[in-house]
C-alpha positions in Angstrom: 0.0 0.0 0.0 2.9 2.4 0.8 4.3 1.9 -2.7 1.0 2.7 -4.3 0.8 5.9 -2.3 4.3 6.9 -3.3 3.5 6.2 -6.9 0.4 8.4 -6.7 2.4 11.1 -5.1 5.1 11.0 -7.8 2.4 11.2 -10.5 0.6 14.1 -8.8 3.8 16.1 -8.4 5.0 15.3 -11.9 8.3 13.7 -10.8 7.6 10.4 -12.5 7.7 12.0 -15.9 9.0 9.8 -18.7 12.0 10.9 -20.7 11.1 12.6 -24.0 13.4 11.9 -26.9 13.2 13.4 -30.4 14.6 11.1 -33.1 15.3 12.2 -36.7 16.3 10.2 -39.7 18.9 12.2 -41.5 20.0 12.0 -45.2 23.5 13.0 -46.2 25.1 12.1 -42.9 27.9 9.9 -44.2 31.0 10.4 -42.0 32.0 10.8 -38.3 32.7 14.5 -38.9 29.1 14.9 -40.1 27.7 13.1 -37.0 30.0 15.1 -34.7 28.8 18.4 -36.1 25.1 17.6 -35.6 25.8 16.2 -32.1 27.7 19.4 -31.1 24.8 21.7 -32.3 22.2 19.5 -30.5 24.1 19.5 -27.2 24.3 23.3 -27.3 20.6 23.5 -26.9 19.8 24.3 -23.2 16.9 21.8 -23.1 19.2 18.9 -24.2 19.9 16.2 -21.7 21.7 13.7 -24.0 22.4 13.1 -27.7 23.0 9.9 -29.6 24.0 9.8 -33.2 24.0 6.5 -35.1 25.9 7.0 -38.4 25.1 3.6 -39.8 21.3 3.9 -39.3 21.5 7.7 -40.0 19.6 8.4 -36.7 19.9 11.4 -34.4 18.3 11.1 -31.0 18.0 14.1 -28.7 16.8 13.4 -25.1 15.1 16.4 -23.6 15.7 17.5 -20.0 12.8 16.6 -17.6 10.1 19.2 -17.6 11.3 20.9 -20.8 10.5 20.6 -24.5 12.2 21.2 -27.8 9.9 21.9 -30.8 10.5 19.4 -33.6 10.8 22.3 -35.9 13.8 23.5 -33.9 15.5 20.1 -34.4 14.6 20.0 -38.1 16.0 23.5 -38.6 19.2 22.7 -36.6 19.9 19.6 -38.9 19.0 21.5 -42.1 21.2 24.4 -41.2 24.1 21.9 -40.8 23.5 20.9 -44.4 21.5 17.7 -44.1 18.0 16.6 -45.0 15.5 15.4 -42.4 13.7 12.4 -43.7 11.5 11.8 -40.7 11.2 13.1 -37.2 9.4 11.5 -34.2 9.0 11.9 -30.5 9.3 8.9 -28.2 9.3 8.2 -24.4 12.5 6.1 -24.8 15.8 7.5 -23.5 18.9 7.8 -25.7 20.4 4.9 -23.8 17.4 2.7 -24.8 17.6 3.8 -28.4 21.4 3.2 -28.5 21.0 -0.3 -27.1 18.3 -1.2 -29.6 20.1 0.2 -32.6 23.5 -1.3 -31.8 21.9 -4.8 -31.6 20.6 -4.5 -35.1 
C-alpha cells in the first residue's frame, strides 16, 4: 500500500515523468565528422539532456531534460542548417540509452 501511495504522489507532483526523446532520420550524414557536427549543435541547446547519433542507421536522437520541451521544428532547422535533410522526425518516451542499445543490436 505504501508503494501505491508513493507512486500516486510521484504522478501528482510530476516527478515520475518519462523521458522525451526526439529522433530524426537524416539523409546526407555519411561520416563521423558529419555526425559530430550535428551532435555538437544539438548538445548546445539548453533543453538537451543527451544526444546519440548512429551514423550507420542515420539516426539522431536528442533526449530532452525533464520538464522541458524542444519543438520538432527546432531540431529540423538545426539539422537542415548543418547541411543535411531530415527524412522523418518523431517523439518517443525512450531514453537515448534505450535507443542506443536497440540500434546497436541491429
